[in-house]
C-alpha positions, 0 to 999 in steps of 0.5 A: 500500500506504499503506492500513492495510486493505491491510496487514491484508488481505495479513497475513490472506491470508498467515496463512490461506493458510499454515495452509490449504495445510499442512492440504491438503498434510498427507497428502502430506507425511506420506507422502513427506517424513518426517524421521527422527531421527538422532544430531544431531536434536532430535526422537525420532520420525519427523516430516513436513517440508516445511511451508515449501512452504506458507509460501513459497506463502502469501507468494507469494499474499499478494504477488500480492494486494499487487501487484494492489492496488498494481501500480506498487510491488509488481511491482518485487519480481519479482526477489526472487520469482524468488530465493525460488522458486529457493531453495525449489526447491533446498531441496525437492530437498535435503529429498528427495534430499540435494544435495551442497554445491556445487549448494546454494552455487551456487544460494544465490550466484545467489539472493543476487546477484539480491537484492543487484542489486535495491539502487539503485546509489547505495544504500550501507551502508558509504560508506567502502568502495569500491562493489564491495567493499561489494557483494561483502561483501553477497553473502557476508553474504547467503549466510551469512544464508541458511545461518544461517537453515537451521542454526538451524532445528533446534528446535521453534518456534525459527524462529517465535521468531526470525521473528515478533518480527523481522518484527513489529519491522520493521513497527514500524520502518516506522511510525517511517519506517524502511521503505517501504510495499513493504518493510512489505508484504513483512515482513507477508507473512512474519510472517503465513505463519510465524504460519500455520505456528506451530501445527503446529510447536508443541512437540512439533512435528507438522511441520517447515519443511524446507530448502524453507522455511528457505532462502527465509526466510533470504533474505527476512530478509536482503533486509528487513534489507538494505533497512533498512540501505540506509535508513541504519539499519545498527545496527537492521539488525544488532540484529534478527537478533543472536541467530541471528547470535551463536549461529551465528557463535560456534559456527562459530568454536569448530568452526574452532578445534577443526579440525572439518569445518564443512560437516558437520552437528552438535549444537554450537549453543548452543540444542542444547547447552541441550537437552542441559544440561537446558533444556526446548524451551519454556524455550529458545524462550521465552528467545529470544523475549523476547531478540528483543523486547529487541533490537526495543526497542533497534533502535527506540531506535536509529531514534528517537534516531540519535545516535552514542552511542545507536547504540553503546549500543544495539549494546553492550546487544544484544551483551551480552544475546545473550552472556548468553543464550548463556552461560546455555545453555552452562552449563546449567539448574543456574544457572536455573530453567525 
């Protein structure tokens, strides 16, 4: 997969397959998979969901092509493929019949366990911790990452504004030597599949991902960031998803402080509060997209200049930038023109 032509090919295949499958599945989704608005929704009209079926299928097709081009390298991804398909199946069931919490968490722990098990035994993220403690922490972090991706997929183009810059950033870091060709190929397939989905989710969205898409995307993002951290770029791996993690984590802590049931759906995320405070959907996703570009630049700086001071400064700047945006969303449009 070292050839630029191979990388371009799998990216184009993922993009075209995603868009083409959505068009092919559209009549079925519009008939059998409609998300109806409720008090927690950001949309006001019934809208088809399940676009994630096409995204996951497009990723699978592109990775099969990559495996045909470079079988010795890419066929090692079969455990990741099994984990993705497991979460896609669970997400599809949840979209249709609304599963209870228990089976969803069991499937998530199984899928993340498979992904964490793909790490080489000698790979360490935090060497100061005992090996088993680190692996247990990664398992919990992976399940959290999957749920964060699911929680944050609640606004038109929000997943696009997150996944596109992060995966493009991962591809940039691969050119700096931070990722293997195998990991770069996976990032490109996810990037292409989400770009293929993007026109259908553009505000006002005509199609949603559904859990069938958000759960596998969360797992795949976790796997890519885990691989980046395993290569020694922990700060870069923390910076890239920092908006998603920041919004979801602060919201969770606020709800715990108010003694709310955190397993129940809600409209407390900062991006949701921003819509209630006067920001337009386009204004919200544009700000998040620009913030993610800033986080990519900080991650690149952390990879290029790996000194302790650079790492600390990059992480501090990233946390500050995310905090400022969350504060703007919480205070409302009165302090900002959009």
